N, C-alpha and C positions, 0 to 999 in steps of 0.2 A: 194280590189283586184279583186273581181268578176266583177266590172265595167270595169277595165282595160282588163281583160281576154276576156270579152264579146265584148269589143270595137275593139280589135285588132286581133281577131281570130274567127273562126266559130266552131259550134258544130262538134265534131269528129276530129278536128285538134289536133296535138301533140305539146305540149308546153315543152320546155327544160329550166330547171332552174339549172345552173351550180354552184350556191351557195345557196343550198336549205334551209339552216338554219333550222328553226322549221317547215317548210312545208306549210306555208301559201299559196304559189302559188299552191302547189299540192292539197290542200283542195279546193281552188277556182276552179281548173280544174275539180275536181270531181263534185262540185256543179253546174257547167255550162256545163257539158257533153263534156269535153275535155279529151284527153289522156295526160299523164304526165310522163316526165322523169326527175328525180331529182338526182343531184350529191352533196354529202356533205362529206367533208374530216374529220370533227370532229365526232367521233363515238357517243358522247352524243347527239349532235344535230340530227344526222341521226336517232337514236333510237326514239327520240321525234317526229321527222317528220313522221317516219314510223307509230307510234301509232296514230298520229292525222289523217293521211291519211287513215289508216285502219278503224278508227271510221267514217270518212266521207263516205267511201264506204258503210259501213253497214247502216248508216243513209239514204244514197241515195237508197239502195236496199229496205229499209223499206218504203220510200216515194213512190217508183215505184210500190210497192205492195198495194198502196192505204190505208195505215194505217193512222188513224186520230191521229194527235198529238196536244194535248192541255194541259192546266194546267201547273203544275210544272214538268212535264216530267216523272212521276213515271212509267206510262205504257211504255213509250218510253225506259226508263232505263231497265225495265224488258225484253222487246223485244231485246234490244241491248245485254244485258247480255246473253240471250239464244242464240242469233246468234253468239256471240263471243265464248261462251262455245263450241258450236257445231263445229265451225271452228277450234278452238284450239285442240279439240279432234282429228279431221281429221289430222291436222298438226303434232300433237304429234305422231300419228301412223306412219307418213311418216318420220319425222325428229327428233323425240325425244322431251322430255319436253322443253318447252320454259321458258325464264326468267320471263315473266310477267304473272300474274294471271288476269283473266277477271275482277275481282273486282277492280283492279288498273285502268283498262281502264274505268270502269264506274265512278270512282272517278275523273279521268282526264276529262271525258265528263262533269261531274257535274261542274267542275271548268270552263270549256270552255263555258258552257251555263249560268254561273253565279248563280248556286244554292248553 
């Protein structure tokens, strides 16, 4: 998907996916410096896509801060857990407790990177 996004758009462009599904296009947009608008009718897929895109954003932020990522990702997982926890605390103050705990996100991340 990254190849398609990079081939047919430029960094900073906005990509619209009107059948977002699990968010693969959104993740590719984050990884290739594009803006993303996703539409999904099914709530289950929307929540999955939202989590995947949030994780991609956090990973991108960590990469932009020049973190070295190597090995099986234990340090990466710790950094992501910390970032997610801090962000969730901010959101909880604004919007109330959310459904998903940061540990779930780290488990999802582990599945996505094949650990």
